[in-house]
MIGU-648871 format. One record per residue: residue number from 1; x, y, z of N, C-alpha, C in turn. Coordinates in pm, whole numbers, plus 50000, padded with zeros to 5 digits. Example, Ala and Ser with C-alpha at 12.3 -4.5 7.8 and 13.67 -1.06 7.14 Angstrom:
+-----+-------+-------+-------+-------+-------+-------+-------+-------+-------+
| num |  n.c1 |  n.c2 |  n.c3 | ca.c1 | ca.c2 | ca.c3 |  c.c1 |  c.c2 |  c.c3 |
+-----+-------+-------+-------+-------+-------+-------+-------+-------+-------+
|   1 | 51319 | 49431 | 50780 | 51230 | 49550 | 50780 | 51320 | 49670 | 50780 |
|   2 | 51285 | 49775 | 50708 | 51367 | 49894 | 50714 | 51290 | 50003 | 50787 |
+-----+-------+-------+-------+-------+-------+-------+-------+-------+-------+
//
This chain:
+-----+-------+-------+-------+-------+-------+-------+-------+-------+-------+
| num |  n.c1 |  n.c2 |  n.c3 | ca.c1 | ca.c2 | ca.c3 |  c.c1 |  c.c2 |  c.c3 |
+-----+-------+-------+-------+-------+-------+-------+-------+-------+-------+
|   1 | 51667 | 53394 | 49032 | 51554 | 53314 | 48975 | 51658 | 53194 | 48925 |
|   2 | 51745 | 53226 | 48829 | 51909 | 53130 | 48751 | 51952 | 53076 | 48897 |
|   3 | 51972 | 53117 | 48994 | 52074 | 53074 | 49100 | 51996 | 52923 | 49144 |
|   4 | 51851 | 52919 | 49174 | 51798 | 52872 | 49210 | 51774 | 52760 | 49124 |
|   5 | 51789 | 52789 | 48996 | 51760 | 52693 | 48877 | 51883 | 52637 | 48892 |
|   6 | 52022 | 52667 | 48914 | 52100 | 52607 | 48886 | 52171 | 52537 | 49022 |
|   7 | 52132 | 52544 | 49130 | 52087 | 52463 | 49267 | 52016 | 52367 | 49212 |
|   8 | 51905 | 52357 | 49183 | 51825 | 52290 | 49134 | 51877 | 52135 | 49060 |
|   9 | 51954 | 52198 | 48942 | 52005 | 52138 | 48833 | 52070 | 52060 | 48932 |
|  10 | 52175 | 52147 | 48964 | 52309 | 52062 | 49008 | 52283 | 51930 | 49096 |
|  11 | 52193 | 51959 | 49190 | 52138 | 51876 | 49283 | 52076 | 51732 | 49208 |
|  12 | 52017 | 51793 | 49098 | 51914 | 51642 | 49029 | 52023 | 51604 | 48886 |
|  13 | 52131 | 51677 | 48863 | 52183 | 51624 | 48762 | 52261 | 51485 | 48772 |
|  14 | 52278 | 51439 | 48875 | 52374 | 51353 | 48937 | 52249 | 51191 | 48908 |
|  15 | 52130 | 51210 | 48982 | 52003 | 51142 | 49003 | 52018 | 51114 | 48822 |
|  16 | 51997 | 51206 | 48770 | 51899 | 51168 | 48638 | 52043 | 51100 | 48555 |
|  17 | 52140 | 51116 | 48549 | 52244 | 51087 | 48507 | 52262 | 50884 | 48544 |
|  18 | 52199 | 50854 | 48683 | 52208 | 50732 | 48708 | 52346 | 50674 | 48777 |
|  19 | 52415 | 50786 | 48826 | 52551 | 50755 | 48919 | 52543 | 50666 | 49055 |
|  20 | 52422 | 50693 | 49092 | 52380 | 50683 | 49240 | 52401 | 50527 | 49257 |
|  21 | 52412 | 50501 | 49376 | 52434 | 50395 | 49470 | 52330 | 50310 | 49517 |
|  22 | 52294 | 50155 | 49447 | 52182 | 50097 | 49415 | 52207 | 50026 | 49588 |
|  23 | 52128 | 50046 | 49634 | 52066 | 49970 | 49789 | 52007 | 49856 | 49757 |
|  24 | 52094 | 49741 | 49816 | 51944 | 49639 | 49804 | 51950 | 49580 | 49975 |
|  25 | 51889 | 49515 | 49968 | 51816 | 49453 | 50130 | 51832 | 49336 | 50160 |
|  26 | 51900 | 49317 | 50212 | 51954 | 49141 | 50261 | 51792 | 49099 | 50331 |
|  27 | 51760 | 48987 | 50265 | 51650 | 48971 | 50300 | 51667 | 48793 | 50311 |
|  28 | 51642 | 48706 | 50468 | 51698 | 48605 | 50479 | 51547 | 48505 | 50483 |
|  29 | 51486 | 48435 | 50449 | 51343 | 48331 | 50461 | 51439 | 48236 | 50451 |
|  30 | 51309 | 48162 | 50577 | 51309 | 48007 | 50630 | 51188 | 47976 | 50585 |
|  31 | 51165 | 47816 | 50561 | 51011 | 47740 | 50571 | 50997 | 47834 | 50690 |
|  32 | 50836 | 47788 | 50721 | 50742 | 47818 | 50839 | 50745 | 47730 | 50926 |
|  33 | 50750 | 47781 | 51031 | 50735 | 47639 | 51172 | 50620 | 47529 | 51189 |
|  34 | 50516 | 47618 | 51107 | 50416 | 47519 | 51110 | 50389 | 47575 | 50994 |
|  35 | 50283 | 47504 | 50939 | 50188 | 47427 | 50801 | 50086 | 47563 | 50844 |
|  36 | 50025 | 47635 | 50780 | 49905 | 47690 | 50817 | 49758 | 47586 | 50728 |
|  37 | 49665 | 47579 | 50759 | 49612 | 47492 | 50724 | 49488 | 47562 | 50594 |
|  38 | 49404 | 47484 | 50570 | 49280 | 47542 | 50431 | 49226 | 47609 | 50555 |
|  39 | 49137 | 47565 | 50618 | 49093 | 47643 | 50717 | 49103 | 47764 | 50774 |
|  40 | 49240 | 47769 | 50870 | 49299 | 47883 | 50859 | 49300 | 47962 | 50773 |
|  41 | 49342 | 47955 | 50635 | 49342 | 48085 | 50519 | 49225 | 48121 | 50509 |
|  42 | 49125 | 47994 | 50465 | 48941 | 48082 | 50466 | 48938 | 48171 | 50535 |
|  43 | 48974 | 48162 | 50693 | 48917 | 48210 | 50778 | 48992 | 48368 | 50756 |
|  44 | 49122 | 48370 | 50791 | 49202 | 48489 | 50760 | 49134 | 48536 | 50606 |
|  45 | 49132 | 48514 | 50500 | 49073 | 48562 | 50367 | 48966 | 48627 | 50419 |
|  46 | 48870 | 48556 | 50450 | 48729 | 48575 | 50514 | 48750 | 48748 | 50573 |
|  47 | 48790 | 48756 | 50708 | 48827 | 48860 | 50787 | 48884 | 48994 | 50720 |
|  48 | 48951 | 48965 | 50630 | 48983 | 49046 | 50552 | 48929 | 49089 | 50467 |
|  49 | 48866 | 49024 | 50412 | 48714 | 49072 | 50282 | 48653 | 49156 | 50371 |
|  50 | 48579 | 49113 | 50463 | 48454 | 49186 | 50570 | 48547 | 49260 | 50578 |
|  51 | 48642 | 49264 | 50637 | 48714 | 49452 | 50683 | 48718 | 49542 | 50560 |
|  52 | 48770 | 49488 | 50468 | 48766 | 49594 | 50354 | 48642 | 49623 | 50304 |
|  53 | 48531 | 49491 | 50261 | 48423 | 49498 | 50173 | 48293 | 49544 | 50285 |
|  54 | 48289 | 49536 | 50393 | 48180 | 49528 | 50541 | 48174 | 49720 | 50512 |
|  55 | 48224 | 49779 | 50511 | 48219 | 49910 | 50524 | 48085 | 49952 | 50374 |
|  56 | 48169 | 49956 | 50310 | 48147 | 49974 | 50171 | 47975 | 49957 | 50149 |
|  57 | 47985 | 49785 | 50194 | 47876 | 49736 | 50161 | 47779 | 49801 | 50291 |
|  58 | 47788 | 49815 | 50394 | 47699 | 49896 | 50527 | 47646 | 50073 | 50416 |
|  59 | 47724 | 50151 | 50355 | 47689 | 50246 | 50307 | 47592 | 50202 | 50164 |
|  60 | 47646 | 50126 | 50137 | 47535 | 50126 | 49982 | 47431 | 50033 | 50027 |
|  61 | 47395 | 49981 | 50121 | 47255 | 49922 | 50163 | 47138 | 50040 | 50284 |
|  62 | 47216 | 50173 | 50307 | 47179 | 50223 | 50386 | 47216 | 50408 | 50287 |
|  63 | 47171 | 50350 | 50181 | 47233 | 50488 | 50061 | 47111 | 50569 | 50079 |
|  64 | 46951 | 50505 | 50086 | 46846 | 50556 | 50097 | 46831 | 50699 | 50259 |
|  65 | 46873 | 50630 | 50353 | 46858 | 50693 | 50436 | 46986 | 50791 | 50419 |
|  66 | 47088 | 50785 | 50367 | 47159 | 50901 | 50380 | 47112 | 50996 | 50282 |
|  67 | 47057 | 50972 | 50188 | 47021 | 51088 | 50086 | 46908 | 51159 | 50151 |
|  68 | 46857 | 51099 | 50254 | 46685 | 51166 | 50331 | 46744 | 51334 | 50371 |
|  69 | 46712 | 51412 | 50366 | 46732 | 51560 | 50454 | 46607 | 51573 | 50541 |
|  70 | 46732 | 51568 | 50698 | 46608 | 51569 | 50745 | 46621 | 51706 | 50885 |
+-----+-------+-------+-------+-------+-------+-------+-------+-------+-------+
//
């Protein structure tokens, strides 16, 4: 058991000391080719909210049906 702890400690020690190499992603951004209008934004947000809240709303509306034992 002490051999296992020694192995884990030897692998974890450098990480805990902070001698790891920090990786940074190179992200290059540019302005959008076309501007997104207000209508497109509203439609997009509406579709996302419907996709997320729709199923949970359906379940809550039909909760009494799900409680019935048949």
